C-alpha positions, 0 to 999 in steps of 0.5 A, a space after each residue: 466512496 467515490 466511483 473515478 478509479 484512482 488506480 487502474 491498470 490496463 493491459 499490463 503484462 510482465 513476463 520473465 524468462 524461464 529458460 527457453 520459454 517465457 512465463 507471463 505473471 501477468 498476462 493482459 491484466 487489467 484493475 480498477 481501484 476506486 478511492 475510498 476502496 479497499 481490494 484485497 487480493 490472494 494466491 499461491 506463492 509464486 502467482 505474481 503478487 509481488 510484482 503486481 504491487 510492484 507496478 502498481 506502486 510504480 516500483 517497476 515498469 511493466 513491459 506492455 500496458 499503462 498504470 494510471 495514478 488519479 487519471 494520469 497515465 505513467 506508461 509514457 513518463 521518464 523516471 524522474 516523472 514517475 518517482 514525482 507521482 510516487 512521492 505524491 500519490 502513492 505510500 506503501 505499508 510492508 509486512 514488517 514496519 520497516 522503521 528506522 530504529 533511530 527514530 521515535 515514531 513520531 520522528 518516522 513521520 515528521 521524516 516524510 513532511 521534510 522530504 515532501 518539503 513541508 513546513 516544520 510547524 505543519 509538519 510536527 502538529 500533523 504527526 502527532 495528530 496521525 498518532 493520536 488519531 492512530 491510539 499511539 499518542 503514548 507511543 510518539 516519543 518511543 523508538 521502535 525496539 519499545 514498541 509491539 509488533 503490532 503497535 510498530 506496525 500501526 507507526 507503519 501505517 501512520 507514516 504512509 497516511 502522513 504522506 496523504 496518498 491517493 493510492 495506498 499499497 500493502 504487501 501481507 501487512 497483518 502476515 507477521 502478527 498474532 490474531 488479535 493484533 492483525 485484526 487491529 491492523 486489518 480494522 485500521 487498514 480499512 477504516 483509513 481507505 474509508 474514512 480517508 477516500 484512499 483506493 487501498 491495494 492489499 495483498 494478503 491470505 488472512 483472514 483478519 484482512 479478508 473480512 475487511 475487504 470491500 473486494 476480494 480478487 485471487 492472482 492466478 495463471 496472470 489474471 485476476 479472478 473475483 472471490 466469492 467470500 
């Protein structure tokens, strides 16, 4: 794990109107995630976890504060520059794998390489190598409908890793899986973070994800609190 934060939130505030009142879901929130660290955030429904991930992943702007990705401040960037930083540094894993139904596993990964304008031969080689690393070589030419839920989620993780991200953001990645498959996916996320030096921010509640966390924080009243597991 590197000491330099790959992801930093500094004094982030996001508030919503609730009638005549204003409710802060993120309230002067600061957070550092180092390269190679797996940080899990939990919290009650409506606490602002999805908003936290959206701000950290540059999918929405904070009302105040800054998000730094690999040392780059993004607060003053226009939308085009923010999208470039997001493309080059951030990858996402969702509760459902969100795979394209008409693409095979290897094609899901190749699409990422093509979007990044990488040479076709290199893209094909890297995609198959990644699937092999994640024990999915025998699923490379299968469509999502031919895979189990756990396999689809692992392909989703492989697709995220295809982007060689600095930061990986995962929203309830094991919530829809049975305990055994959840354990496999949680282990995979942990090994990806540690072995590939990726700052990994996960929102989760289940024990599979929590037991692999380097840190566990709970989001409550707009602030993050350390949890002793």
